[in-house]
TORKEVO-810775 format. One line per 8 residues: number of its first residue (from 1); for each residue y, x, z of C-alpha. Coordinates in Angstrom, 2 decimals, padded with zeros to 5 digits, m for minus. Example, Ala and Ser with C-alpha at 12.3 -4.5 7.8 and 13.67 -1.06 7.14 Angstrom:
% TORKEVO-810775
1) m004.50/012.30/007.80 | m001.06/013.67/007.14
//
This chain:
% TORKEVO-810775
1) 048.21/057.09/063.27 | 045.67/055.28/061.08 | 042.60/053.82/062.80 | 039.36/053.24/060.90 | 036.72/050.53/061.22 | 033.25/050.83/059.67 | 031.42/047.53/059.05 | 027.76/047.67/058.03
9) 024.62/045.53/058.15 | 022.89/048.09/060.36 | 024.12/049.14/063.80 | 022.45/052.54/063.37 | 024.13/053.04/060.01 | 027.60/052.18/061.28 | 027.25/054.41/064.35 | 025.80/057.25/062.26
17) 028.61/057.11/059.72 | 031.18/057.14/062.52 | 029.57/060.17/064.18 | 029.32/062.07/060.90 | 032.90/061.29/059.91 | 034.26/062.15/063.36 | 032.78/065.63/063.12 | 034.73/066.16/059.90
25) 038.06/065.56/061.63 | 037.86/068.91/063.39 | 039.96/069.21/066.50 | 042.10/066.22/065.58 | 040.99/062.95/067.13 | 040.97/059.96/064.79 | 040.29/056.51/066.25 | 037.21/055.21/064.43
33) 035.13/052.21/065.47 | 031.69/051.02/064.30 | 030.80/047.34/063.80 | 027.22/047.25/062.61 | 024.39/044.74/062.81 | 024.14/041.53/064.75 | 024.63/041.07/068.50 | 020.86/041.21/069.07
41) 020.40/044.39/067.03 | 019.05/042.83/063.85 | 020.30/043.54/060.34 | 023.36/041.46/059.52 | 027.06/041.19/060.31 | 028.50/039.91/063.57 | 031.92/038.26/063.54 | 032.37/039.12/067.23
49) 031.56/042.79/066.66 | 034.00/043.04/063.80 | 036.66/041.21/065.79 | 036.24/043.57/068.77 | 036.34/046.67/066.57 | 039.48/045.41/064.84 | 041.22/044.76/068.12 | 040.35/048.24/069.43
57) 041.56/049.79/066.18 | 044.84/047.86/066.33 | 045.35/049.01/069.92 | 044.85/052.66/068.93 | 046.60/052.89/065.57 | 049.70/051.71/063.76 | 047.62/050.79/060.69 | 043.91/050.06/060.26
65) 041.66/050.85/057.29 | 038.33/048.97/057.04 | 035.32/050.21/055.07 | 032.41/047.83/054.48 | 028.96/048.11/052.95 | 028.19/044.88/051.08 | 027.73/041.10/050.94 | 028.23/039.32/054.25
73) 030.02/042.36/055.69 | 032.85/041.72/053.27 | 033.04/037.98/053.96 | 032.76/038.29/057.74 | 035.41/041.03/057.77 | 037.79/038.89/055.74 | 037.25/036.01/058.17 | 037.96/038.29/061.11
81) 041.19/039.48/059.49 | 042.29/035.91/058.83 | 041.73/035.09/062.50 | 044.27/037.74/063.55 | 047.93/036.93/064.21 | 050.06/037.35/061.10 | 051.80/040.48/062.40 | 048.41/042.08/063.07
89) 047.13/041.08/059.61 | 050.00/043.04/058.10 | 048.60/046.21/059.66 | 045.03/045.78/058.41 | 043.80/047.03/055.03 | 040.40/046.71/053.34 | 039.13/049.11/050.70 | 036.29/049.11/048.20
97) 035.61/052.80/048.85 | 031.95/053.86/049.40 | 030.95/053.58/053.02 | 029.79/057.09/053.91 | 031.83/059.29/051.58 | 034.88/057.04/051.88 | 034.79/057.10/055.69 | 034.54/060.88/055.77
105) 037.42/061.28/053.34 | 039.53/058.72/055.22 | 038.98/060.45/058.58 | 039.90/063.84/057.17 | 043.07/062.42/055.60 | 044.02/060.60/058.82 | 043.41/063.77/060.84 | 045.79/065.56/058.49
113) 048.57/063.10/059.29 | 048.42/060.96/056.13 | 049.79/057.43/056.30 | 047.79/054.35/055.34 | 048.37/054.75/051.59 | 047.21/058.37/051.66 | 044.19/057.57/053.79 | 043.12/054.67/051.60
121) 043.63/056.70/048.43 | 041.52/059.53/049.86 | 038.73/057.05/050.66 | 038.80/055.60/047.17 | 038.78/059.01/045.51 | 035.44/059.54/047.25 | 033.88/057.13/044.73 | 032.75/060.28/042.96
129) 030.25/062.05/045.21 | 029.56/065.81/045.06 | 026.54/064.97/042.88 | 028.77/063.70/040.07 | 032.08/065.14/038.84 | 035.03/063.39/040.40 | 036.32/060.19/038.85 | 040.08/059.86/038.87
137) 041.28/056.94/041.04 | 044.04/054.43/040.52 | 047.43/055.73/041.59 | 048.49/054.69/045.06 | 050.24/051.35/045.10 | 051.53/049.02/047.74 | 048.80/046.45/048.37 | 048.59/043.25/050.37
145) 047.87/044.07/053.95 | 044.34/042.77/054.18 | 043.22/042.88/050.57 | 041.84/045.53/048.25 | 044.46/047.43/046.23 | 046.26/045.33/043.67 | 045.77/045.92/039.98 | 048.63/048.00/038.64
153) 051.21/046.39/036.47 | 050.44/046.57/032.79 | 053.66/048.50/032.26 | 053.16/050.99/035.05 | 052.63/054.55/033.77 | 049.20/055.69/034.89 | 049.05/059.26/033.66 | 050.89/061.90/031.73
161) 050.59/061.66/027.97 | 050.88/058.76/025.58 | 049.13/055.46/026.10 | 048.43/052.11/024.45 | 047.31/048.81/025.94 | 045.06/046.34/024.19 | 043.17/043.15/024.89 | 039.43/043.46/024.25
169) 038.69/040.84/021.56 | 034.93/040.89/020.97 | 032.54/038.59/022.88 | 030.56/041.42/024.50 | 033.65/043.36/025.55 | 033.73/047.13/026.10 | 030.07/047.21/026.93 | 026.84/048.79/025.63
177) 027.19/049.21/021.85 | 031.00/048.92/021.85 | 031.19/051.46/024.69 | 029.04/053.88/022.71 | 031.30/053.53/019.68 | 034.35/053.96/021.87 | 033.02/057.21/023.39 | 031.90/058.58/020.01
185) 035.35/057.94/018.59 | 037.08/059.60/021.55 | 034.87/062.67/021.24 | 036.15/063.36/017.72 | 039.59/064.37/018.96 | 040.99/067.45/020.66 | 042.63/065.53/023.49 | 042.06/064.49/027.06
193) 041.52/060.73/026.90 | 041.08/058.17/029.63 | 040.46/054.41/029.55 | 041.32/052.00/032.34 | 040.65/048.30/032.87 | 044.15/047.26/033.95 | 043.23/043.60/034.33 | 041.17/044.51/037.41
201) 043.03/047.71/038.34 | 039.94/049.87/038.08 | 040.13/053.67/038.20 | 040.65/055.59/034.97 | 037.48/056.76/033.24 | 036.97/059.77/031.01 | 036.78/058.17/027.57 | 034.41/060.91/026.41
209) 031.92/060.20/029.20 | 029.41/057.42/028.60 | 028.65/057.24/032.31 | 032.26/056.94/033.41 | 033.04/054.32/030.77 | 029.95/052.37/031.80 | 030.85/052.68/035.48 | 034.58/051.95/035.62
217) 035.90/051.59/032.08 | 033.94/048.51/031.06 | 035.91/045.37/030.25 | 035.11/041.80/029.28 | 036.45/039.84/026.37 | 040.10/038.98/027.04 | 040.65/041.75/029.61 | 043.24/044.45/028.99
225) 042.52/048.15/028.82 | 044.92/051.08/028.80 | 043.97/054.16/026.77 | 045.89/057.35/027.60 | 045.68/060.59/025.64 | 047.17/064.05/026.12 | 046.70/067.04/023.84 | 047.07/068.22/020.26
233) 045.43/065.17/018.72 | 046.59/062.57/021.25 | 048.39/060.40/018.72 | 045.48/060.47/016.25 | 043.07/059.59/019.05 | 045.15/056.64/020.21 | 045.53/055.38/016.65 | 041.77/055.55/016.04
241) 040.85/053.96/019.35 | 043.42/051.20/018.91 | 041.97/050.42/015.46 | 038.45/050.40/016.88 | 039.35/047.97/019.67 | 041.44/045.68/017.48 | 038.57/045.55/014.99 | 036.34/044.26/017.77
249) 034.36/047.55/017.83 | 032.89/046.60/014.46 | 031.04/043.65/016.01 | 032.98/040.92/014.23 | 033.84/040.05/010.70 | 036.34/037.64/009.22 | 036.31/034.30/010.98 | 034.32/035.69/013.91
257) 037.11/038.11/014.70 | 039.73/035.38/014.51 | 037.66/033.13/016.73 | 037.12/035.85/019.31 | 040.85/036.25/019.77 | 040.84/032.85/021.44 | 040.26/033.78/025.07 | 040.79/030.82/027.35
265) 040.46/029.68/030.90 | 038.45/026.51/030.40 | 035.25/028.15/029.10 | 034.85/031.16/026.79 | 033.02/030.14/023.63 | 030.86/033.26/023.52 | 029.86/032.80/027.14 | 028.83/029.22/026.47
273) 026.90/030.17/023.37 | 024.95/032.95/025.08 | 024.57/031.43/028.51 | 023.89/027.70/028.86 | 025.70/026.11/031.82 | 022.43/025.39/033.59 | 021.44/029.07/033.51 | 024.76/030.82/033.88
281) 024.53/031.15/037.66 | 021.72/032.46/039.87 | 019.68/029.80/041.63 | 020.53/029.29/045.31 | 016.90/029.25/046.39 | 014.14/031.82/045.84 | 011.29/031.05/043.50 | 008.81/028.60/044.94
289) 005.29/027.45/044.14 | 004.58/023.79/043.71 | 001.21/022.22/042.97 | m000.15/024.30/040.12 | 003.13/025.97/039.19 | 005.92/028.37/039.98 | 009.65/027.63/040.07 | 012.12/030.29/039.05
297) 015.54/030.62/037.41 | 015.84/029.14/033.91 | 017.02/031.91/031.56 | 016.39/030.70/028.01 | 015.63/027.12/026.99 | 012.49/026.02/025.22 | 008.84/025.20/025.84 | 005.79/027.39/025.24
305) 002.09/027.51/026.02 | m000.04/030.64/025.79 | m002.27/033.12/027.62 | m000.67/035.45/030.13 | m000.24/039.09/029.17 | 000.64/040.88/032.41 | 002.62/044.00/031.61 | 002.06/046.70/034.23
313) 003.66/050.01/033.23 | 002.31/052.96/035.23 | 004.29/053.89/038.30 | 006.37/057.04/038.17 | 005.41/059.06/041.23 | 007.87/061.89/041.77 | 007.30/064.54/044.41 | 010.27/066.48/045.69
321) 009.69/070.17/046.23 | 011.69/073.37/046.67 | 011.44/075.80/043.77 | 011.83/079.56/043.82 | 013.57/079.82/040.45 | 016.04/076.94/039.86 | 016.99/078.34/036.44 | 013.47/077.60/035.16
329) 013.80/073.99/036.34 | 017.13/073.68/034.57 | 015.43/074.78/031.35 | 012.62/072.24/031.91 | 015.23/069.54/032.44 | 017.14/070.51/029.30 | 013.96/070.40/027.22 | 013.02/067.00/028.64
337) 016.49/065.65/027.94 | 016.33/066.91/024.37 | 012.91/065.32/023.82 | 014.10/062.05/025.34 | 017.13/062.04/023.04 | 014.88/062.63/020.03 | 012.62/059.75/021.09 | 015.61/057.47/021.42
345) 016.92/058.48/017.99 | 013.52/057.69/016.44 | 013.27/054.46/018.39 | 016.71/053.36/017.26 | 015.77/053.97/013.63 | 012.51/052.06/014.05 | 014.07/049.02/015.73 | 017.02/049.01/013.31
353) 014.67/048.08/010.48 | 014.33/044.60/011.99 | 017.35/044.31/014.28 | 020.19/046.78/013.85 | 022.29/045.27/016.62 | 019.56/045.53/019.27 | 018.70/049.04/018.09 | 022.11/050.24/019.19
361) 020.98/049.84/022.82 | 019.12/053.11/022.28 | 022.15/054.88/020.94 | 023.91/053.91/024.15 | 021.04/055.37/026.17 | 020.94/058.54/024.09 | 024.64/059.09/024.72 | 023.98/058.68/028.43
369) 021.52/061.57/028.23 | 024.16/063.68/026.48 | 026.84/062.84/029.01 | 027.97/065.86/031.05 | 028.70/063.59/034.01 | 025.00/062.75/034.28 | 023.47/065.98/033.03 | 025.72/068.27/035.09
377) 024.87/066.24/038.17 | 021.15/066.84/037.61 | 021.60/070.55/036.97 | 023.88/070.94/039.97 | 021.27/069.30/042.21 | 018.61/071.70/040.93 | 020.76/074.77/041.55 | 022.30/073.78/044.89
385) 019.18/072.28/046.49 | 016.58/074.44/044.69 | 015.08/071.13/043.63 | 012.43/070.54/041.01 | 013.68/068.90/037.80 | 011.83/065.60/038.37 | 013.33/065.05/041.81 | 016.84/066.00/040.64
393) 016.65/063.69/037.62 | 015.35/060.81/039.73 | 017.96/061.27/042.46 | 020.97/061.41/040.13 | 019.85/058.49/037.93 | 019.12/056.37/041.00 | 022.54/057.22/042.38 | 024.21/056.05/039.16
401) 021.98/053.00/039.05 | 023.07/051.99/042.56 | 026.69/052.57/041.69 | 026.51/050.37/038.61 | 024.49/047.65/040.34 | 027.21/047.40/042.97 | 029.83/046.87/040.24 | 032.02/043.82/040.33
409) 030.83/042.20/037.13 | 027.74/041.47/035.11 | 028.47/044.04/032.42 | 028.44/046.89/034.94 | 025.18/045.68/036.42 | 023.58/045.49/032.97 | 024.39/049.16/032.50 | 022.24/049.95/035.55
417) 019.18/048.83/033.58 | 020.06/051.27/030.80 | 020.47/054.16/033.26 | 017.10/053.35/034.83 | 015.46/053.00/031.41 | 016.83/056.29/030.08 | 016.12/058.08/033.36 | 012.50/056.87/033.40
425) 012.04/058.21/029.88 | 013.10/061.68/031.07 | 010.81/061.42/034.09 | 007.79/060.47/031.96 | 008.36/063.57/029.84 | 008.74/065.83/032.88 | 005.58/064.32/034.42 | 003.61/064.71/031.19
433) 003.07/060.97/030.75 | 002.85/059.31/027.33 | 005.38/056.64/026.42 | 004.11/053.12/026.99 | 004.02/051.04/023.81 | 001.89/048.08/024.91 | 004.47/045.46/023.90 | 004.77/046.80/020.35
441) 001.40/045.55/019.15 | 000.16/042.50/021.03 | m003.32/041.24/020.12 | m002.41/037.54/019.95 | 000.46/035.15/020.77 | 001.03/035.55/024.52 | 003.32/034.75/027.42 | 004.53/038.12/028.71
449) 004.51/038.37/032.52 | 006.17/041.34/034.21 | 008.04/042.45/037.29 | 010.94/043.25/034.98 | 011.36/044.52/031.45 | 013.58/047.44/030.59 | 015.82/047.25/027.53 | 013.27/049.49/025.77
457) 010.41/047.16/026.64 | 012.25/044.08/025.44 | 013.58/045.59/022.22 | 010.18/046.98/021.19 | 008.07/043.92/021.84 | 006.53/042.07/018.92 | 008.65/038.92/018.91 | 006.28/037.10/016.58
465) 003.59/037.38/019.25 | 005.75/036.62/022.31 | 005.72/032.90/023.07 | 007.71/033.18/026.31 | 008.79/035.60/029.05 | 008.11/035.20/032.78 | 009.74/037.73/035.09 | 009.16/038.26/038.80
473) 012.70/039.53/039.20 | 015.96/039.41/037.31 | 018.67/036.84/036.85 | 020.10/034.67/034.10 | 022.50/037.46/033.10 | 019.91/040.25/032.77 | 019.09/042.08/029.54 | 015.88/040.07/029.24
481) 017.68/036.75/029.58 | 020.41/037.64/027.09 | 017.97/038.90/024.45 | 015.63/035.94/025.00 | 018.49/033.53/024.32 | 019.52/035.55/021.28 | 015.96/035.34/019.91 | 015.30/031.73/021.08
489) 012.34/032.80/023.21 | 011.79/030.56/026.28 | 012.24/032.61/029.46 | 012.06/032.12/033.22 | 013.17/034.86/035.63 | 013.23/035.25/039.41 | 009.67/033.90/039.80 | 008.82/036.27/042.66
497) 005.93/038.64/043.22 | 003.41/035.80/043.04 | 003.66/035.66/039.27 | 002.32/039.22/039.07 | m000.97/038.11/040.65 | m001.76/036.01/037.60 | m004.77/037.39/035.73 | m004.51/038.43/032.09
505) m005.49/035.60/029.79 | m004.65/032.82/032.27 | m003.12/029.88/030.34 | 000.56/029.35/031.16 | 002.92/026.53/030.24 | 006.58/027.59/030.36 | 009.62/025.31/030.63 | 012.70/027.46/030.03
513) 015.05/024.55/030.69 | 013.89/023.79/034.23 | 012.66/027.30/035.04 | 009.12/026.11/035.69 | 005.81/027.81/034.90 | 002.54/025.87/035.14 | m000.40/028.19/035.91 | m003.74/027.36/034.30
521) m002.54/023.86/033.49 | m004.95/021.06/032.61 | m005.26/019.91/029.02 | m002.87/017.00/029.49 | m000.10/019.35/030.70 | m000.73/021.71/027.80 | m000.45/018.80/025.39 | 002.75/017.66/027.10
529) 004.39/021.09/026.75 | 003.32/021.39/023.12 | 004.78/017.96/022.45 | 008.01/018.97/024.23 | 008.28/022.11/022.11 | 007.75/020.26/018.87 | 010.03/017.41/019.92 | 012.87/019.75/020.80
537) 012.66/021.56/017.48 | 012.52/018.29/015.58 | 015.37/016.80/017.62 | 017.69/019.70/016.90 | 016.79/019.71/013.22 | 017.40/015.97/012.90 | 020.65/016.12/014.86 | 021.99/018.74/012.48
545) 020.94/016.72/009.47 | 022.73/013.64/010.83 | 025.80/015.40/012.22 | 028.24/013.43/010.06 | 027.06/010.05/011.38 | 029.41/008.37/013.87 | 028.69/008.35/017.60 | 027.98/004.62/017.97
553) 025.71/003.24/020.69 | 022.86/000.90/019.84 | 025.00/m002.08/020.90 | 027.95/m001.06/018.73 | 030.23/000.85/021.13 | 031.89/003.82/019.43 | 033.21/006.97/021.08 | 034.74/010.08/019.57
561) 032.91/013.40/019.58 | 035.38/016.20/018.94 | 035.54/019.96/019.47 | 037.27/022.58/021.57 | 038.76/025.19/019.24 | 041.02/028.20/019.41 | 042.15/028.90/015.86 | 041.69/028.04/012.19
569) 038.21/029.57/011.98 | 036.81/027.57/014.87 | 038.55/024.43/013.53 | 036.64/024.83/010.28 | 033.44/025.45/012.22 | 034.04/022.21/014.13 | 034.09/020.24/010.89 | 030.93/021.98/009.69
577) 029.10/020.73/012.77 | 030.33/017.15/012.41 | 033.22/017.07/014.87 | 035.59/014.14/014.37 | 038.65/016.10/015.39 | 039.90/018.54/018.00 | 040.03/017.48/021.64 | 041.41/020.80/022.83
585) 043.29/023.45/020.90 | 043.82/026.42/023.18 | 047.11/028.00/022.22 | 046.57/031.21/024.19 | 045.22/033.02/021.12 | 048.79/033.36/019.85 | 049.97/035.07/023.04 | 047.20/037.59/023.61
593) 046.87/041.21/022.47 | 050.53/041.71/021.64 | 053.66/043.19/023.16 | 056.07/040.30/022.61 | 056.15/036.52/022.88 | 055.26/034.74/019.61 | 058.37/033.07/018.25 | 058.69/029.45/017.18
601) 058.06/030.16/013.51 | 054.81/032.01/014.15 | 053.57/029.26/016.42 | 054.55/026.56/013.95 | 052.65/028.31/011.17 | 049.49/028.63/013.27 | 049.53/025.04/014.55 | 050.31/023.64/011.11
609) 047.44/025.58/009.53 | 044.98/024.04/012.00 | 046.53/020.58/011.54 | 046.08/020.94/007.81 | 042.38/021.79/008.28 | 042.01/018.63/010.36 | 043.99/016.52/007.86 | 044.38/013.14/009.61
617) 041.74/013.75/012.25 | 043.13/013.97/015.79 | 044.33/017.37/016.97 | 045.24/017.72/020.65 | 047.28/020.84/021.35 | 047.28/022.10/024.92 | 050.44/023.92/025.91 | 050.18/027.48/027.15
625) 047.66/027.92/029.96 | 048.24/031.42/031.33 | 049.53/032.87/034.55 | 048.51/035.19/037.35 | 044.84/034.60/036.55 | 045.36/035.58/032.90 | 048.53/037.68/032.80 | 050.47/038.66/029.71
633) 052.01/042.13/029.64 | 055.39/040.98/028.38 | 055.81/038.37/031.12 | 057.13/039.70/034.37 | 054.62/037.87/036.56 | 053.99/039.04/040.08 | 050.40/039.63/041.15 | 049.12/036.81/043.34
641) 046.56/036.79/046.11 | 044.90/033.71/044.58 | 046.05/033.33/040.97 | 043.95/030.21/040.34 | 046.16/028.49/042.90 | 049.29/030.23/041.73 | 052.00/030.13/039.06 | 050.03/029.28/035.95
649) 049.84/026.69/033.15 | 052.41/023.90/033.55 | 053.87/025.56/036.65 | 054.78/028.62/034.62 | 056.01/026.56/031.66 | 058.41/024.51/033.78 | 059.85/027.70/035.29 | 060.23/029.36/031.90
657) 062.01/027.13/029.34 | 062.35/030.23/027.17 | 058.57/030.05/026.73 | 058.12/026.29/026.88 | 060.80/025.08/024.48 | 059.79/027.21/021.46 | 056.20/026.07/021.87 | 057.12/022.38/022.17
665) 059.40/022.63/019.15 | 056.64/024.32/017.13 | 054.15/021.60/018.08 | 056.54/018.82/017.10 | 057.23/020.47/013.76 | 053.51/020.96/013.07 | 052.89/017.31/013.95 | 054.97/015.96/011.10
673) 052.65/013.90/008.90 | 049.58/014.85/010.95 | 047.66/013.25/013.82 | 048.82/015.73/016.47 | 049.00/015.06/020.20 | 050.32/017.27/022.99 | 048.65/017.87/026.34 | 049.93/019.54/029.53
681) 047.47/021.61/031.63 | 046.90/021.82/035.40 | 048.98/018.82/036.44 | 048.97/018.27/040.19 | 051.89/015.90/040.81 | 053.65/012.90/039.31 | 056.89/014.92/039.25 | 055.32/017.60/036.99
689) 054.50/014.96/034.39 | 058.06/013.66/034.48 | 059.47/017.18/034.09 | 057.08/018.06/031.26 | 058.02/014.90/029.35 | 061.69/015.68/029.87 | 061.11/019.11/028.35 | 059.43/017.47/025.35
697) 062.39/015.11/024.98 | 064.71/018.10/025.01 | 062.70/019.72/022.21 | 062.99/016.49/020.18 | 066.74/016.42/020.79 | 067.43/019.99/019.70 | 065.31/019.66/016.57 | 067.11/016.46/015.61
705) 070.52/018.04/016.17 | 069.54/020.96/013.92 | 068.12/018.65/011.27 | 064.69/020.29/011.44 | 061.84/018.03/010.19 | 059.44/017.11/012.95 | 057.34/014.22/014.25 | 059.56/011.62/015.83
713) 056.85/010.61/018.26 | 053.62/012.19/019.47 | 051.08/010.97/021.97 | 051.36/012.78/025.30 | 048.50/013.47/027.68 | 047.67/015.57/030.69 | 044.63/017.54/031.72 | 043.11/016.22/034.91
721) 041.88/019.42/036.54 | 042.96/018.97/040.14 | 041.72/016.46/042.71 | 045.40/015.56/043.25 | 045.79/014.38/039.65 | 042.50/012.51/039.81 | 043.42/010.72/043.03 | 046.79/009.57/041.72
729) 045.65/008.82/038.18 | 046.71/005.20/038.63 | 050.29/006.32/039.33 | 050.39/008.81/036.47 | 048.70/006.62/033.84 | 051.87/004.64/032.89 | 053.62/007.94/032.06 | 051.08/009.17/029.48
737) 049.08/008.02/026.48 | 045.79/009.60/027.52 | 043.98/011.75/030.06 | 041.69/014.68/029.25 | 039.49/015.80/032.11 | 038.98/019.56/032.46 | 035.62/019.48/034.21 | 035.42/023.23/034.85
745) 038.58/023.48/036.92 | 038.09/020.02/038.42 | 034.68/021.14/039.66 | 035.96/024.41/041.08 | 038.90/022.82/042.86 | 036.92/019.83/044.13 | 034.11/021.94/045.57 | 036.42/024.81/046.61
753) 034.28/027.35/044.80 | 035.24/030.17/042.43 | 033.33/029.42/039.26 | 033.08/033.13/038.48 | 031.45/034.00/041.82 | 027.72/034.40/041.23 | 027.03/034.10/044.95 | 028.40/030.55/044.81
761) 026.73/029.51/041.58 | 024.74/026.85/043.42 | 028.01/025.14/044.37 | 029.64/025.18/040.94 | 027.88/022.08/039.65 | 029.88/019.62/037.56 | 027.28/016.89/038.09 | 027.85/016.96/041.83
769) 028.37/013.36/043.00 | 031.84/014.26/044.33 | 032.95/015.38/040.88 | 031.38/012.37/039.18 | 033.20/010.02/041.53 | 036.54/011.62/040.72 | 035.80/011.30/037.00 | 034.91/007.65/037.53
777) 038.19/007.09/039.37 | 040.23/008.67/036.56 | 038.55/006.59/033.85 | 038.93/003.38/035.83 | 042.64/004.02/036.47 | 043.30/004.90/032.82 | 041.50/001.87/031.43 | 043.32/m000.41/033.87
785) 046.56/000.87/032.34 | 045.26/000.54/028.78 | 044.91/004.31/028.25 | 041.94/006.29/026.92 | 040.18/009.25/028.54 | 038.55/012.35/027.11 | 036.71/015.25/028.72 | 037.07/018.76/027.32
793) 035.19/020.91/029.84 | 031.65/022.24/029.50 | 030.26/019.03/030.93 | 031.04/017.05/027.76 | 028.53/019.06/025.75 | 025.74/019.22/028.31 | 022.78/017.19/027.20 | 021.92/015.72/030.58
801) 025.56/014.80/031.31 | 026.24/012.73/028.20 | 024.49/009.49/029.32 | 026.33/009.34/032.65 | 029.71/010.15/031.08 | 029.13/007.47/028.45 | 028.26/004.99/031.18 | 031.37/005.85/033.17
809) 033.39/004.77/030.15 | 034.47/008.10/028.68 | 036.17/007.51/025.33 | 036.15/011.03/023.91 | 033.72/013.94/024.31 | 035.16/017.36/023.40 | 032.83/020.36/023.31 | 031.91/023.62/021.62
817) 031.32/022.85/017.91 | 027.62/023.69/017.94 | 026.94/021.08/020.62 | 028.37/018.22/018.54 | 025.27/017.21/016.52 | 022.98/016.68/019.51 | 025.72/014.99/021.55 | 026.17/012.42/018.79
825) 022.43/011.93/018.61 | 022.13/011.22/022.33 | 024.98/008.70/022.23 | 023.35/006.90/019.30 | 020.10/006.74/021.32 | 021.68/004.62/024.08 | 023.22/001.23/024.45 | 026.43/001.02/026.45
833) 024.75/m001.38/028.86 | 021.98/001.16/029.54 | 024.52/003.93/029.99 | 026.47/001.90/032.55 | 023.32/001.35/034.59 | 022.59/005.09/034.41 | 026.11/005.94/035.59 | 026.00/003.56/038.53
841) 022.64/004.93/039.61 | 023.96/008.51/039.47 | 027.13/007.62/041.39 | 025.01/006.35/044.24 | 023.10/009.60/044.68 | 023.82/012.17/047.36 | 022.92/015.52/045.78 | 023.34/017.22/042.45
849) 019.58/017.86/042.37 | 018.94/014.11/042.56 | 021.48/013.46/039.80 | 020.05/016.11/037.47 | 016.45/015.06/038.07 | 017.30/011.45/037.35 | 019.24/012.28/034.18 | 016.43/014.49/032.89
857) 014.05/011.57/033.35 | 016.47/009.36/031.41 | 016.59/011.84/028.51 | 012.80/012.12/028.44 | 012.61/008.39/027.73 | 015.15/008.40/024.90 | 013.96/007.84/021.37 | 015.94/009.60/018.62
865) 017.89/006.90/016.76 | 018.26/006.26/013.11 | 021.62/007.36/011.74 | 021.76/004.31/009.50
//
């Protein structure tokens, strides 16, 4: 017998769901236990309640299935499971099924005698409610006892028919415009086609349904998708879709496409370019008001001053009523949908005249309004509930909006804004309201203030007249934030309702770097912001002009400023931006989006081509950094509960000489006559360094025996990404020629925080004093042994971090190519003596806020140097 536990923030909700589900079991009794709210009846999650419910469920059933609503319910439930004895943990299973529908389906399946796999599968199939045609779930698979179902193996057959697997290469992934192109292509063929994100084991989505692709089929750059087709034109469909994906959905050309194929663990280039490190995560605290100003979440850097233009679109007030003739309401809905689609077509054409890429947002929305999944749901609601068209349209779009907002990644949540935007357009037509166009023709340069802006609002606004954006809601990954960064418009989001009380015309000074908005500032503050804006523009222009000048401090200390690259195209880009070499070549680009391991010859050709671009500049090649966190389909790697702590990087290489030796041989061959160095990732122990060097010696030996030309010696380094390596840097230093600090992983492992978890964004801070002290320890140990130290994580290119890293004694700064000019400029602005004082001051601080505030003050005082 399977027992069921329902965990929710509300006691009434949990009890209600249990009662409703129990009635569905009929005469069969299924043990089902609620755990809702706190002990004193407030909203929240009680560990004790969950623990008691689990114990009761274990007493009643052989296996236990847990359904949860959101947030703390998930975390508290996981803690309660971990507190159980190991044998009890093996009997407990969590699912991501929807709370109400999933519980009902699970109870019915349990009452019918299904085992745990059948019950869980029934719950997960309930992801499609009766309002929307059913979405096909992932096939049942054995899952860890207290985790969500594992992602299926890349080689596991998922459906009848033929299938292909591909890695998504373009920076925006299968998302928005690419998704629209994908669906349009699929619709051309007489075949049943599904798409599945196999990296995350999501359910299959109908490839001809915009809504299903947006809900479950979306995928990020570097993630793998499986496309399956069955029917007369299955092969043609797969061939066309494969070509579309491999071409980057038409988003990339030439070198951009080559660069996008470099998908790495340290920090995706596109993510860095679109989302500065300071703004990539939500702020831990809500917006606050300080003397004369508001504090929000920085979304797009820059300074601006201008009068407030408070955008207040009229509210859409929908009344639900019962109609006598549902067929008439269906006709009204169909006419409104057709008019909305025509508006979107016209809008796309209008916007395309100045920005074709942004205009495609409206094609995506138009396809949503053609999607049978959405439209049929509205019509079904009208017919079954005798509902008026407005209420049916609002209910179904809100349902899809909630579903997408609860998605596991940013791309899914962005789609919720498009559903809301398109749905509101239909509602305005049904309600007889004219389309708002107030942002199309602004009377003067203004700072736009709003609760939120829809994609339509943002795309239509007159960018020449928008000085900055200030949003009451939203986050740094919203549509508004992404477009503001694309257009270099300063933006602050998450300012709270207080910003909406600002009167039209009120002067505002906006700091997009700190996320601060000064309300009705005095003249001296206005002058300060204007000076900041002009200074920033001039600083960036001068840095680019002087990008070839060396990074030498005012007192003559020189450091290297190099680039992180992933292929020939990005290597050339690095030189264009003044990089003095390559501090990190990610070799993963050779292993992705293919069915077989690249052989030695292919690797040699790729490494040699990049070495030739660099000529005699240094080129540091990092050996393969993949594993359970970034699996390859042709490697038989078992799924891991925590892949970031699993068999990856050097751990995988040492276990697989068949992978490691060809790569080492290719690197040594490419190094002949060039300044090539080799670097091993994710070192944790002294023994791993010894083993890695032994493997390199073996590659030397076999090449020499075969008479193959290669470099007789190369410098060897390790990436310091674990606290273990940092703490024993003094012991490891004699074994290597250099260290390169991977600040992203070092931060995540030091602070025990998943850098991809938005809820923990406030913890993932590389300038945390704990991280700085480990960096200081590594540099001190290396210098004591006569070795040099580089840093190739995001931190090296962050403006506020450069002075402290210079003062700690960092010898090499490796960053995204576009950050090189300003990094050099900052280094030339300082003396080494000043930098050392800055570093010591920062090391003595207790919080990351203190460190960042201090470093910002330091940068404010810097004078741009002469390059002479």
